[in-house]
C-alpha positions in Angstrom: 73.4 91.5 52.4 71.8 92.0 55.5 69.1 94.4 56.1 70.8 96.4 58.5 73.8 96.8 56.0 71.7 98.0 53.2 72.1 101.7 52.5 69.0 103.7 52.9 67.8 105.4 49.5 69.1 109.0 49.0 67.0 111.5 50.5 65.2 114.0 47.5 65.1 117.6 47.5 61.4 118.0 47.9 61.6 121.4 50.4 61.8 125.1 49.1 63.7 127.8 50.7 63.5 131.5 49.3 65.5 134.0 50.6 66.1 137.8 50.3 69.8 139.1 50.4 71.6 141.9 49.5 73.2 142.3 46.0 76.3 142.1 47.6 75.6 138.4 49.5 74.0 137.3 46.1 77.6 138.0 44.3 79.4 136.3 47.1 77.3 133.1 47.3 77.5 133.1 43.3 81.4 133.3 43.4 81.5 130.8 46.3 79.1 128.4 44.2 81.6 129.2 41.1 84.7 128.2 43.1 83.1 125.4 45.1 80.7 123.8 42.1 78.4 123.6 44.9 74.7 124.9 44.3 73.5 127.7 46.7 71.4 125.1 48.4 74.2 123.1 49.0 76.6 125.8 50.3 73.6 126.7 52.7 73.7 123.3 54.2 77.6 122.9 54.2 77.5 126.5 56.5 74.6 125.2 58.5 76.1 122.0 59.4 79.5 123.4 60.2 77.9 126.3 62.5 75.8 123.3 64.4 79.0 120.9 64.5 81.2 123.9 66.0 78.4 124.6 68.6 77.8 120.9 69.4 82.0 120.7 70.0 82.0 124.0 72.2 79.0 123.6 74.3 79.0 122.3 77.7 76.4 121.0 80.1 76.0 122.6 83.6 77.5 119.5 84.9 80.5 119.2 82.5 81.3 122.9 82.8 81.7 122.5 86.7 83.8 119.5 86.2 86.0 121.4 84.0 86.4 124.4 85.7 87.0 122.4 88.9 89.8 120.6 87.2 91.3 123.8 85.8 91.1 125.4 89.5 92.7 122.3 91.0 95.1 120.7 88.4 96.6 117.3 89.3 100.2 117.2 90.4 102.4 116.5 87.7 103.7 112.5 88.2 107.2 111.7 89.1 107.8 110.1 85.7 106.5 113.2 83.8 108.8 115.5 85.9 112.0 113.1 85.3 111.2 113.0 81.5 111.0 116.7 81.4 114.1 117.1 83.4 115.9 114.5 81.0 115.1 116.8 78.0 115.9 120.1 79.4 112.4 121.3 79.5 112.2 121.8 83.0 114.7 123.3 85.8 116.4 121.5 88.2 
């Protein structure tokens, strides 16, 4: 097996994170842990990963935002083939 294809060794848990939470939050975390089988730290990781994933998916840079807004403001005219297909399927009036 080539070096590039080898899996890197698993990362070890060496860092510690302590939180002060409300009793109701602790109960919620404990219930989620019991339901999922994940440790509290793993639940925190999954939540953080999901938040960042959603943020990255929704965030537009300045240039991207301008291109998107221009496309929404001035959409292209539908192609003749699309109009014909919609008429065939009764989705567009004559």
